[in-house]
TIVO-2410 file (N, C-alpha, C; in nm, 3 decimals):
# residues 60
REC num residu      c1      c2      c3 atome chaine
REC   1      M  -2.130  10.271  -1.983     N      A
REC   1      M  -2.114  10.178  -2.092    CA      A
REC   1      M  -2.053  10.252  -2.212     C      A
REC   2      E  -1.958  10.187  -2.280     N      A
REC   2      E  -1.892  10.248  -2.396    CA      A
REC   2      E  -1.982  10.240  -2.518     C      A
REC   3      K  -1.966  10.340  -2.603     N      A
REC   3      K  -2.041  10.342  -2.727    CA      A
REC   3      K  -1.966  10.260  -2.832     C      A
REC   4      M  -2.039  10.173  -2.905     N      A
REC   4      M  -1.977  10.089  -3.005    CA      A
REC   4      M  -1.949  10.170  -3.132     C      A
REC   5      D  -1.836  10.145  -3.195     N      A
REC   5      D  -1.800  10.213  -3.319    CA      A
REC   5      D  -1.880  10.150  -3.433     C      A
REC   6      V  -1.993  10.212  -3.466     N      A
REC   6      V  -2.084  10.157  -3.565    CA      A
REC   6      V  -2.025  10.162  -3.705     C      A
REC   7      S  -1.949  10.266  -3.736     N      A
REC   7      S  -1.892  10.278  -3.871    CA      A
REC   7      S  -1.793  10.165  -3.900     C      A
REC   8      G  -1.712  10.129  -3.801     N      A
REC   8      G  -1.617  10.018  -3.819    CA      A
REC   8      G  -1.689   9.886  -3.832     C      A
REC   9      Y  -1.794   9.870  -3.753     N      A
REC   9      Y  -1.875   9.747  -3.759    CA      A
REC   9      Y  -1.942   9.734  -3.895     C      A
REC  10      A  -1.996   9.844  -3.945     N      A
REC  10      A  -2.062   9.844  -4.076    CA      A
REC  10      A  -1.962   9.813  -4.187     C      A
REC  11      A  -1.842   9.866  -4.174     N      A
REC  11      A  -1.738   9.840  -4.274    CA      A
REC  11      A  -1.700   9.691  -4.275     C      A
REC  12      M  -1.688   9.633  -4.155     N      A
REC  12      M  -1.656   9.491  -4.147    CA      A
REC  12      M  -1.768   9.405  -4.205     C      A
REC  13      L  -1.893   9.442  -4.175     N      A
REC  13      L  -2.005   9.367  -4.232    CA      A
REC  13      L  -2.007   9.379  -4.384     C      A
REC  14      G  -1.977   9.497  -4.435     N      A
REC  14      G  -1.972   9.518  -4.580    CA      A
REC  14      G  -1.864   9.434  -4.645     C      A
REC  15      L  -1.749   9.429  -4.582     N      A
REC  15      L  -1.637   9.349  -4.632    CA      A
REC  15      L  -1.673   9.200  -4.631     C      A
REC  16      F  -1.734   9.157  -4.522     N      A
REC  16      F  -1.775   9.017  -4.511    CA      A
REC  16      F  -1.877   8.981  -4.619     C      A
REC  17      A  -1.974   9.069  -4.641     N      A
REC  17      A  -2.075   9.046  -4.745    CA      A
REC  17      A  -2.011   9.038  -4.883     C      A
REC  18      E  -1.914   9.125  -4.908     N      A
REC  18      E  -1.844   9.124  -5.037    CA      A
REC  18      E  -1.766   8.994  -5.056     C      A
REC  19      M  -1.703   8.945  -4.950     N      A
REC  19      M  -1.629   8.818  -4.958    CA      A
REC  19      M  -1.723   8.702  -4.989     C      A
REC  20      I  -1.838   8.701  -4.924     N      A
REC  20      I  -1.935   8.594  -4.948    CA      A
REC  20      I  -1.986   8.600  -5.092     C      A
REC  21      L  -2.017   8.719  -5.140     N      A
REC  21      L  -2.066   8.735  -5.277    CA      A
REC  21      L  -1.959   8.693  -5.378     C      A
REC  22      D  -1.835   8.736  -5.356     N      A
REC  22      D  -1.726   8.697  -5.446    CA      A
REC  22      D  -1.710   8.546  -5.452     C      A
REC  23      D  -1.720   8.482  -5.336     N      A
REC  23      D  -1.707   8.337  -5.330    CA      A
REC  23      D  -1.821   8.268  -5.407     C      A
REC  24      A  -1.943   8.319  -5.391     N      A
REC  24      A  -2.058   8.261  -5.461    CA      A
REC  24      A  -2.043   8.275  -5.613     C      A
REC  25      V  -1.997   8.391  -5.657     N      A
REC  25      V  -1.978   8.414  -5.801    CA      A
REC  25      V  -1.870   8.320  -5.854     C      A
REC  26      K  -1.762   8.305  -5.778     N      A
REC  26      K  -1.652   8.217  -5.821    CA      A
REC  26      K  -1.699   8.071  -5.829     C      A
REC  27      K  -1.778   8.027  -5.730     N      A
REC  27      K  -1.829   7.890  -5.732    CA      A
REC  27      K  -1.921   7.867  -5.852     C      A
REC  28      H  -2.005   7.965  -5.882     N      A
REC  28      H  -2.096   7.953  -5.996    CA      A
REC  28      H  -2.017   7.946  -6.126     C      A
REC  29      K  -1.916   8.031  -6.140     N      A
REC  29      K  -1.833   8.030  -6.260    CA      A
REC  29      K  -1.761   7.896  -6.274     C      A
REC  30      R  -1.711   7.842  -6.162     N      A
REC  30      R  -1.641   7.713  -6.166    CA      A
REC  30      R  -1.737   7.602  -6.210     C      A
REC  31      Q  -1.858   7.601  -6.157     N      A
REC  31      Q  -1.958   7.500  -6.195    CA      A
REC  31      Q  -1.991   7.511  -6.344     C      A
REC  32      T  -2.006   7.634  -6.392     N      A
REC  32      T  -2.035   7.656  -6.534    CA      A
REC  32      T  -1.921   7.604  -6.620     C      A
REC  33      L  -1.799   7.634  -6.581     N      A
REC  33      L  -1.683   7.587  -6.657    CA      A
REC  33      L  -1.676   7.435  -6.659     C      A
REC  34      Y  -1.701   7.369  -6.546     N      A
REC  34      Y  -1.700   7.223  -6.543    CA      A
REC  34      Y  -1.804   7.165  -6.638     C      A
REC  35      R  -1.922   7.226  -6.639     N      A
REC  35      R  -2.029   7.178  -6.728    CA      A
REC  35      R  -1.988   7.197  -6.874     C      A
REC  36      E  -1.932   7.313  -6.906     N      A
REC  36      E  -1.889   7.339  -7.044    CA      A
REC  36      E  -1.774   7.249  -7.085     C      A
REC  37      I  -1.684   7.219  -6.992     N      A
REC  37      I  -1.573   7.127  -7.020    CA      A
REC  37      I  -1.628   6.988  -7.052     C      A
REC  38      D  -1.724   6.943  -6.973     N      A
REC  38      D  -1.787   6.813  -6.999    CA      A
REC  38      D  -1.852   6.810  -7.138     C      A
REC  39      E  -1.919   6.918  -7.175     N      A
REC  39      E  -1.983   6.925  -7.306    CA      A
REC  39      E  -1.879   6.924  -7.418     C      A
REC  40      A  -1.769   6.997  -7.398     N      A
REC  40      A  -1.662   6.998  -7.499    CA      A
REC  40      A  -1.603   6.858  -7.516     C      A
REC  41      L  -1.585   6.787  -7.406     N      A
REC  41      L  -1.534   6.650  -7.413    CA      A
REC  41      L  -1.634   6.559  -7.486     C      A
REC  42      A  -1.761   6.574  -7.454     N      A
REC  42      A  -1.864   6.490  -7.515    CA      A
REC  42      A  -1.871   6.512  -7.666     C      A
REC  43      H  -1.842   6.635  -7.709     N      A
REC  43      H  -1.848   6.666  -7.853    CA      A
REC  43      H  -1.713   6.655  -7.922     C      A
REC  44      G  -1.611   6.619  -7.845     N      A
REC  44      G  -1.478   6.603  -7.904    CA      A
REC  44      G  -1.415   6.734  -7.948     C      A
REC  45      D  -1.453   6.844  -7.887     N      A
REC  45      D  -1.403   6.977  -7.924    CA      A
REC  45      D  -1.277   7.008  -7.841     C      A
REC  46      E  -1.163   6.968  -7.895     N      A
REC  46      E  -1.038   6.981  -7.821    CA      A
REC  46      E  -1.000   7.127  -7.796     C      A
REC  47      A  -1.020   7.213  -7.895     N      A
REC  47      A  -0.983   7.355  -7.879    CA      A
REC  47      A  -1.065   7.420  -7.768     C      A
REC  48      K  -1.195   7.394  -7.767     N      A
REC  48      K  -1.280   7.451  -7.663    CA      A
REC  48      K  -1.243   7.394  -7.527     C      A
REC  49      F  -1.215   7.264  -7.522     N      A
REC  49      F  -1.173   7.200  -7.397    CA      A
REC  49      F  -1.048   7.268  -7.342     C      A
REC  50      L  -0.949   7.290  -7.427     N      A
REC  50      L  -0.824   7.352  -7.382    CA      A
REC  50      L  -0.846   7.495  -7.335     C      A
REC  51      D  -0.928   7.571  -7.407     N      A
REC  51      D  -0.959   7.709  -7.366    CA      A
REC  51      D  -1.028   7.711  -7.230     C      A
REC  52      L  -1.127   7.624  -7.213     N      A
REC  52      L  -1.203   7.622  -7.088    CA      A
REC  52      L  -1.118   7.576  -6.970     C      A
REC  53      T  -1.031   7.477  -6.992     N      A
REC  53      T  -0.946   7.432  -6.882    CA      A
REC  53      T  -0.844   7.539  -6.844     C      A
REC  54      R  -0.796   7.615  -6.942     N      A
REC  54      R  -0.706   7.728  -6.913    CA      A
REC  54      R  -0.779   7.832  -6.826     C      A
REC  55      E  -0.903   7.860  -6.864     N      A
REC  55      E  -0.982   7.955  -6.788    CA      A
REC  55      E  -1.007   7.906  -6.644     C      A
REC  56      L  -1.033   7.775  -6.632     N      A
REC  56      L  -1.055   7.716  -6.500    CA      A
REC  56      L  -0.929   7.727  -6.414     C      A
REC  57      K  -0.814   7.704  -6.473     N      A
REC  57      K  -0.688   7.716  -6.398    CA      A
REC  57      K  -0.667   7.858  -6.348     C      A
REC  58      L  -0.702   7.956  -6.430     N      A
REC  58      L  -0.686   8.096  -6.390    CA      A
REC  58      L  -0.782   8.133  -6.277     C      A
REC  59      L  -0.899   8.069  -6.275     N      A
REC  59      L  -0.999   8.096  -6.173    CA      A
REC  59      L  -0.955   8.044  -6.037     C      A
REC  60      N  -0.885   7.932  -6.035     N      A
REC  60      N  -0.841   7.871  -5.909    CA      A
REC  60      N  -0.721   7.938  -5.857     C      A
***
């Protein structure tokens, strides 16, 4: 039986974990921005709305 390359497997698992974490952070940031955009609209804060929507566009 062949020996499995554990170092390559560990590297792939690490990369996969990093991708999942990055995605979770991005989703959380997007949700926060949507909430802040809604608040800016509710308060009629056009400057904040424009800043937040610019930030959201950069995130996507």
